[in-house]
C-alpha positions, 0 to 999 in steps of 0.5 A, a space after each residue: 833264474 830265467 823265470 825271475 829274470 822274466 818277472 823282473 822284465 815284466 815289472 819294468 815294462 809295466 812300470 814303464 807303461 804307467 810312467 808313459 801313461 801318466 806323461 801322456 795324460 799330463 801332456 793331454 791335460 796341459 796342452 790339448 783338452 781338459 774336462 770341466 763340470 758345471 756347478 751352477 746356473 750362471 750359464 743357463 740356458 747353454 749350460 746347466 748344472 750336471 753338464 760335463 764338457 771338454 775345454 780346449 787348451 790351445 786356442 789362447 796359448 799356454 800359461 801356468 793357469 792352464 796347467 793342471 795341479 797348480 804346476 808353475 813352469 814358466 812366466 807369462 803366456 806362451 803363444 798368446 792369442 786373445 779370445 773373441 767376444 762371444 767365446 765361452 771360456 774357463 779361467 782362474 777367477 780373481 782375486 786369488 786365481 784358485 778356482 775355475 769359473 766359466 763365463 762368456 766373453 763380452 768385451 776386451 781391452 779398451 771397450 766401454 761396457 754398461 748395462 741399462 735395464 738388462 740391455 748391454 751397451 758396448 762403446 755406446 751402442 746397444 747390443 741387439 736383444 730380442 725376446 724369444 720363446 721361454 726357456 723351460 727345464 724340468 725341475 730336478 735335484 740339479 736344476 731347481 726353479 727360481 720362479 713359479 713351477 708348472 705341472 709338466 704336460 701329460 701324466 708324468 707328475 713332474 714339474 717344469 720351470 719357465 724363464 724369460 729368454 732372449 737372443 743376444 747378438 754382439 757387434 761381431 755377429 756372435 749370437 746366443 741365448 740369455 735368461 733374464 729371470 727378474 726385472 730390475 734385479 741387481 746388475 741390470 743397471 750398472 755404471 760404465 766400465 772401461 776394460 783395462 789393457 790385457 783384461 776381459 769383461 765376462 758375463 754369465 748367460 743367466 744374467 740374474 744368477 751370475 756374479 760376473 764382471 759387473 761386480 767387484 772381485 770377491 774370492 768365491 763370488 764375483 770376478 770383476 775384470 779378468 786378466 787374459 793371463 788367467 785363461 785356462 781354455 775355451 769350451 769345446 763340446 759337451 760330453 755328458 749331462 746328468 739331472 742329479 737323480 742317479 744313485 751309485 748303488 743303482 746302476 740303471 739310474 745312471 742311464 735314466 738320469 742322463 740328459 742324452 739330448 745335451 751330449 755332443 753340443 758344441 760351442 
């Protein structure tokens, strides 16, 4: 009898532990941090396919879009706080607000944005853009090349990809690197956009591989202007990166495939 009682007590304690753990994870993912992985080249050079990062949930307040598992608890946004130009943000992409996308905030409500031959202008003033050294990355399963490939120095037998790279500085002083792979590509010259109230103009750092606010919102593709209500959170820190060569049945490849130099990079 005493033994049965002890076993029931242990079972209750274990179930209680699982419930508490589930609640802790739910609260953590809803209001503090959430993981996110990079599926495309749109944010190169800062983010590459195979990067994993943590997204901070608190900087912009909380809405149903920032909750996991499509939970709907309240209307609008609690403790709203607008993003700043230059922030790298995760959001639910228009028009259907189902998929998570990641882009950089370029402009906010009332701003006028235009791109002319690859140069961004905000409210009639060109954003400072300076060409710097080319961006190079090894060609791997996670990182194909969209220009000519080059042999890597040494005897490794691998190839590298090289893209024109620029330093772009917004009017508020935030500076970051961008890529401009092709000249006169679609999106290099646009009409003038007026950002609606409560919206954001977002762009990918890889200007020729990003379907962003320069293009009308189409489900699964471009995003148009994005409501601030759709914000999930702000990119916080890179926690892992893999080049795509790892195989589950070969554990040692998990180490060789890791891009260790990218881990720990903040935003």
